[in-house]
N, C-alpha and C positions, 0 to 999 in steps of 0.2 A: 101377246108373245107367241111366235110361231112354235108349233109343237116340238120341232126338232131342236129348239134352243132351250127347252125346259130341262131343269137339272135331272129329273128322272130319266128322260130320254137319253141324255148325254151319258149318264151312268151306265145304262143298260147297253148302249151301243159303243161307247168309247172307253168304258172302264171308270172306276171311281177316281183314278188319278187325273182324269181330264177335268174334274170339277174344281173351281176355286173355293176359297173358304166360305164365302157367302152362299154359294150353291150347295155346299155340303150341309151348312146350317139349315138351308131351306128344306132339304130332304128330311132332316130331323124334325123340323117344325110341322111339316105336312101341309099346312095351308095358312094363309095370312089373314083370313077374315075380310075385314073391310079394306085392307091394303094388300097388295100382292105379297106373296111369301118371300120373294126376293127383296122387295122393298123393306119388309120387316127385318130380314136378315142383315141387310146393309145398315139399317138404322141401329140395330142392336150392336153390331160390330163397331160402328162408328162411336157409339156411346161407351162401350166397355172395352173394346179390343179383345182379341182372342184370349190373351193371357188374363184379362180381367174377369172372365167367367169363372176362373178358379177361386175367386174370393167373393163373388157376388152372392147375396142371400136370396131366398125365395121371395121375401117381401119386396126387395128391390126390383127383381124381375117382374113380379106381379104388377108393378106400376107401368110396365112397358108392353106387356102382352098378357094373354089370358093364362089362367092357372095351369092348364094342361101343357101349354108350351113352356112355361117356366119349369114345370116338373121334368119335361123332356130334356131341356138344356142341362139342368142340374144333374140328372141321371147320366147323361152322356159324359159330362165332365168327370163325374166320379168314376165311371167305368174306365175312362182313359187313364185316370190316375192309377187305378188298380192294375190295369194292363201294363202300364209303364213299369210298375214295381216288379212285374213278372218277367220282363224282357231285359235282362242284363242291367238291372237297377234302373230301368227306364230308357236305356239307349242301346242301339244295336251295333254301331260302328265307331271306328276311330275317326278323329279329325285329321284330314290330310292337307287341307288348305283353307284359306280365308273364306272362299266361297261356300265350303261345307258349313261354316259357322253362319254365314249370311242366310243360306237356304234353311237352316234349322230355326232361325229366329225371325225371319222376315214377316211371316204371317202373324206372329205374336206381337211384334213391335210396331209395324207400320200402321199409322192411324191413331196411335195413342197421343193424348194431349199433354202428357208429362214425360220427362226422361226417365227411363227405367234402366238401371245399371245392373247387369248380370255378370256372374263369374262362372266359367266352366272349369271344373277340377278334372285334371287328366292324370292317368297313370304313366308308367314308363313307355308304353306303346301308343300313347296319345288316345287311349280309349277314355270315354267320359265316365268319371266316377260319380259326379253330381253336378247339377245345374242349380245355381242359387241366385235369388234376387237379393242384391245387396242394399239398394236404395231406390227410392222413387223421389225424383226431384221436382223442381218447379217447371214452368214453361220453358225456361231457357238454360237451366243448369241442373246437374245432379249433385247431391250431397254425398260425397264418397270419402270415407276415412280408411286409410290403409289397414287399420286394426280389423275392420269389418270385412275387408277384401280377403285377408290372409287367415282369418280365424278358422274357417272351415277347411281351408287347404292344409293347415297344420293338423287339425283334428283328424282329417281323413287321410293324412300322409300322402297328399298329392305330390306328384313329381313336378308338375307345371300347371299353369293356369292360362286361360284366355279371357280377356275383358270384352264385354259387349254392352253397348248402349245405343239407344235410338235418338234421333233428333225430331222433335214434334213438327218442325218446319218441313220435314221431308228431305232437306238438303243434307247429304252425308259428309260434306266437307268438314274437317275437324276444326274446332275452335282452339284458340290459344290455351284455354283451360284444359281441353281434351289432351293436347300434346303435353302440357305440363304435368298433369296427373299421371299420364302414361309413363313419362320419364321417371317420375318419383316412385311409382310402383315397381318399375323395372329395377331401380336401384335397391329398393327394399327387398325385392325378391332375390336379388343376388346375395344379400346378407343372410337371408333365411334359407338359401339353397333351394328356392322354388322359382323356376324360370317363368317369366311372363312371356309367353310365346307370341302374343298378338293382342291388339286392341281393335275391334271391329265396330265401326259406326254404321248403323243401319239407316238407310234412307228409303224414299219411295221408289226411286229408279235404280238403286244399286247400293254399294257400300264403299266405305273407305277402310283400308287396312294399314295399321301402323307398320306391320311387317313388310308388306308389299311396297310401302312408300319409302 
């Protein structure tokens, strides 16, 4: 690897925002040992996904890297959780469009082997109150029940919600099931006076938006 393409060089010269997720993880890990640190980063992200680090245990990580790197990953994840709680309940800005949602979730969801169905709870100014994982499905479909989708929205007095899920195939085109569950949840939201503003399907190259479509 040419020196100018190393994550540390890019960070120093171009800023931390110039690094992708694997490069940021490589900075945290420090070195890869027998494999390159970027190779290790890509392998870990492929196995767990960025969102998966939030639930992984030390013993699970210890099977994929040495104990120092496992401790570093777990420490960074916990720091990010605590920082999130300090910054406007974890979020800084309101949602203005579907791309805002895609940008927020793409690093977490792209590459996961199962469908993950999230709900964003919003206030009257479209500021995020809470982000909640509702279900983790099989390879081809999510198991989503309206009761689980709206439970937190009712409890948190949300004004509206946005639905988000990924397609493990990487294709963001909606399935018939995606359209059906969206229409059903929109109807239920009307009855509860909680608007469903959008349903965003995250793919590798982009997203599909129910609102934009």
